[in-house]
N, C-alpha and C positions, 0 to 999 in steps of 0.2 A: 428452254420453253419447257411449258407444262401444255402439254396436251391430254384434254378430257375428251374419251373416245363412250359413246351411247351406243351400244349394241346386243340386243336382245340374244342372239343368236349366238355369242361372242363363247369359243368353247378352248381350251387350253389343252395341251400334249397330252395328259392322262383323261382325256374324256373321246367317245366318238364324234366327228362332225368335220367341218372346214376348221382348220386353225390358221388361215391367211394374217387374224388379225393378233393372233396371239403374237406370231412369230414377228410378225413388224413391230409390235408394240415392245416384244424383248431387244430386236435389233435397235430401235429407240431409245431405247432405257441403256443399254448396252454405249450408246452412243453419248453418254450425261445427260439425256432429256427427263423430266419425269411422266409417267403417263399414269392415266387413273381410267379406270374401265367400269363401266358400270353397266352388269349386265345380268342376266336371268337367271336362278337357279335350276329353270327349268330346261330339260334338254330340248332344243329344239329339233333334233332328229328322231328321238324315243318318246317324247312326251312327258320322261320319269325324272324325278324328282333328283338333282345332284348335289344339293345341298338345304339340309334343313332349317339353316336360317342364316343371315346374314353374315356372308365370311369375307374376309380380307385374306389377300393372294399378297405377299413381297416380294421381291428380289433384289437383293442390294438398296433398298428403299428406296428405287425409283419409278418399282413398276407394283403397283397396287390395282388389283379387284377389287370392286364390290358389289354383292350379289343383292337384288333387290325384290320384294314380293312381284310375283307374276302367276295370273290364274292359271291353273294347271292344265288344264282337260282340251289343251287347243288342238289335239286330233281328234276328237269327237265330230265335227260338224264345220263348218265356215263359218257359222254366227260364233260357235266357241272357240275358235280361231279370234275371231276378231274382237269378242272380250279377252285373250289374252295379249293381243297386241293392245288395246287398249288401256288395260292395266299395266303392262309395264311401260307405256307411255306416259301415266300420270307418278307413279313411282319413282322410276328414273327420273322426274322431274325433282322431285322432292329432295332425292338424295344429292341430286347434282349440284343445288342450293348451296349444301354445306362445301363445297369442295372451292378450296381460295385459290386465286393467284391463277386463274387461268389464261394462257394466251390464247390459245387457240380449242375450238370442240368441233368434233369430227362425229359427223352421223354417217350410218350406210342403212340403203336401202334393198334389199326387203328387212323386216318391213317398214312401211315407208311410214307409217305416223310416229314413228320413233322420231322422226326428221325434225317433227311442230316441236318436241323437246330437247333437240339441238340447237335450233334456231332460238329458242326461247332462254333457250340457257346463254348462250351467245350473247344475244343483245343487253340481258341483263350483267351479263360478266364483263362486258364490250370488249368481246374478245372474236377472233376470227369464227367464221363458220362455215365449215368444210364438209361439203357433202358427196357421199361415195356411193354410185348408183351401179348395184351388181346385177340387177337385171331391170327391165323396161315394164312396173307396178303401176297401173292396173293393167297395161295391154296384155300382159303375160295370162294373169287370171281371167282377162274377158277372151281372150284367143281358147283356153282350155276349157273357156263353159263354165268354171267355179265361180266367176264372178258375173251376175246378169239382172241385178236387179238396177235398172235406171238410173236411181236416187244416189246409190252409192257406188257406182261408178262415176257420175256428176258429178262429186263429192271427192271423189279419189283424183279423179282428172284436176280438179279443182286446188287440190292437196300439191300435187304434182307441179303443178303449174309454181305454183305460191313458191315451193321451195327450191327449186331449178332456179328460179329469180332473186332470189333472195338471200343464194347464196353466195361468201366471196369466192369461192373457188370450187369448182365438181371435178369430181373424179371419176373415171371410168374403169371397171377391170377387163372392159372388152375394147376391142373398134367398135363392134357393129352397134354398141351403143350412140356414138356421137352424133351422127345425123340425125336421129330422133330427140337427142335433147339440143342441137342446136335449131329445129325449129321450134322451139318453147322459149328458148332464154341464149342472152348473148353475151354470159357469163363464161368468164375462161374453163375450159375443159383439159383437163389431162389424161393419158392412160397410163395408169401404173397395173399393168396387166398381172392377169392371174399366174400363179407358178410355182414352183415348189423349190425347197431347199437339199437341193441335192444331196447334202453333207450328210442329211439322214438315211440316206438310201445307198446300199452295197449291190452295184448289178451285179457280182460275181457271188452273191448268196445264190444258194436255191431252195431256200426255203424248207428245209427237211424234217424241220420238227410237225410243220404245218401239213405237211403231205402225209409223214406217217401218222398224226391225228386224225385224217379222214382218210385213209388207206388209201390215198393216190400217187403210190410210189409210181407205178408204171404205167400212170395215165396222161393221156394228154388234157392240162389240166386250164379252163377256159375263164377266166376271173371278171365278176363284177364288184365292186365296191361302192358304196355310197346311199343314198336314199333311195327308199322303197316307194315312191311316192306315184303320181297318176301323173306327172310330167315326164317319168322317165321308163315308160312304155316296156315295162319286164313283161307285160303278159305275151310281148312278141318273142321275146327270148324264151319264155317257156313254150311258144308253140315251135321254133326252131329246136328247142330240146327233144322235140314231141317226133319231130324229123331225122331227129339222130339216135333214136332209141336202137336200131340196130349196130351203130357203132359204138362198140363196148370199149373201145380205147380213148374216149373222148367224156368228158366229164365238166359240166360246168356249175360253176360257184359261185353263188350270190353272197354277198358281206355286207350287210346292214339293218336297217330297220327305216321304217316308215307309216302311213296312213294304210297301205295297199298290201303290207307285207302278210298280213293275214290271209286276205282274199288269195294273194298269190301262191300260199301255202295249199289253200284248200283246192285252187284250179291243179296245183302240182299233185297232188293227191289223186283228184280224179283223171286225171291222165296218165295213171300211175310212171312218172317219171322219175327210173329209178337212176339217171343220167345226172340229176340236180340236185344239189347240195344247198340248203339253206344255210348260213352261219349269222350267229349274232352280233352286233357290232362292236370292230376294234378300236382300243383309243389309239389315238394317230402315233404314238410314240412306237408300236407293236404294228403300225398298218406293213412298214416296209417288209418285215420278215413273210406277211401275208403274199404281197406284190411279188416278192421274190419265190415264193412258189409257182408262180402262173408261168405255163406257155406264153398265151396269149391275154390280153386284155382288152374287155369289152366297155363301152359306151356306147349309153342310147336315151335318143328323146324322141317323144313324140314328132312325127310330122307335121310340123307346124311351121307357118312360115318365122314366126317372130324366134322361135328357138337357133333360127340363120344367126343370130346375134350374137351367139354365147360362147364363153369361154369354161368350159367345167375343168373344175379344180382335179378332178380324178383322173385326166387326160394328164396332165402336168405331173403326178405323181406318177402315173404308169413311166413316163419317159426319163423321169429322175431315175427311177429302179430299173431302167434298161429293159425295158417291157414293150414288144410290140402292143400296138393298137388296134383293135377291130371297131370300128366308129362307125356307128347309126345316126348320126348327127350331123347337117350339110351345114354349110355358111363359114364362117370366121373361123372355127376349129377346124374344119375340113382343109383349109388352106394350111395352118399352121401343121398337119399333119402330111400331107403332101407334099409342102415346101421341104420338110425334115428329112423325107421317105423312109417314117417311122411308124407306116401303120398300111390299113387299107380301109376305104370308105365301101361302106353298102346302103342301099337306100334307105332311110329310115323306115318303118313300120311293115319291112317284108321279111316273114319267117323264113322264105324260103332262099331268099338270097341270104339273110345270114347264115342259115343251117350248111349253106352250099361252100360260104367261103371259109365257116369254121370247119368243112371237112376237108377242103380243098388246103389250107395252111396246116391242117395236123401233120400233113406229110411234106411240110418243109421247112422243116427245125433252122436250119442253116439260113435260111432270109429272116427269117424268125430273130434269129439271132442278129444278125446284120441289122433289121430295121430296131432292133433296142440300142445297139451302140448309136444310130444317127441319131437316136431322139434323144439320148443324154448327153450327147456330143452339143445339139442343137437347144437342148432346155440350158446347160451351163453359161452356151453365149445369149442367149435372149431371156430366159424366164427364171435365174435362179433366186430363190429369193434374197440374198446378200444383196445383190444388184438394184431388184425391185425395193428392197427396203430402203437405201440409199437412193434413189431415185423418189422415193417419197418423202424421206427426210429432205431432202435440198427443197422439194415443194412447198412444204409448210414453214421454212424457213424465208421462202419467196413470199409467201403469205401473207407472213406477219407483217413483214417489211413493208409490203404495199398498202 
């Protein structure tokens, strides 16, 4: 089969950011299917230009990535972000028209606007329309206070209903999204969960080079990787770091980028946080060595009810690397951590509780090691990328036949 994926935030292994779709596409192409991806040349994580012109990436002739024009300044404001979304929506449509003999068009949200391109191309090409939901937009944006224009909210909710009801197949990457979608659409919904490729991680590595680079050889290293945005609530991590300033053996390392990073760096300087280190984004093929350096890994989101529905990518990377997770996110991902005995939950938005758990766990290396082993074993059974990619392939085949 020939699969056309429209994905503005698509990232390969030599870029920072989530690589779920690159890895899935690679598995599909290795299984003999043709995959064409239309993506942005602008990094969704950093806002920087990755490629100066449209570029094709090929892997054994089955895997092609086409980069198309996208407005660059997506991190300047919400309005600029909308410009970025709409520019990609239109440019990807025109590029998609030139892709021939497509059996299935696969779209993913966020951003939800590219879903219109996917629907239109699927109908024009007589192909199946598969829509993947990776968060509940616009509900998340409204809950965060990022989206408050009533007209835009109504239009976004109309678009959400339109896409959910016209898709031939809906995919969710978290079980927390299913009930919301069922209230809107009667179309089939299947879970292809977030996960990680365990083969990319060596649980026995200790990340010696990273520790030496940042002078962390004799320190208890707490690691956060990923986006530095409003949703990630890293201000709470800074407050926890302030409470731990007297614990000289504890260092907190924040790896990544995003809209809030400049503000976070400024706040850290104002608080004189010598126990906190900011590190630039790391490409996915190198992230395993960074996580290997950690004694404890951290995942946080704002204490908003909607965030109880998500499966954050970073948590599965931590599990694959055999590292314990300190989880400041409630809901379905908490169920994973507690079912696997691979970490500790703290109430989101509580810097005191976060600091206390870091201090406590720093004195329990044997427990952390066992939690890490538990997490990797659980991921291998339930969330390993080859397993979820096979599930996706089977679902695509079934969708095309129906």
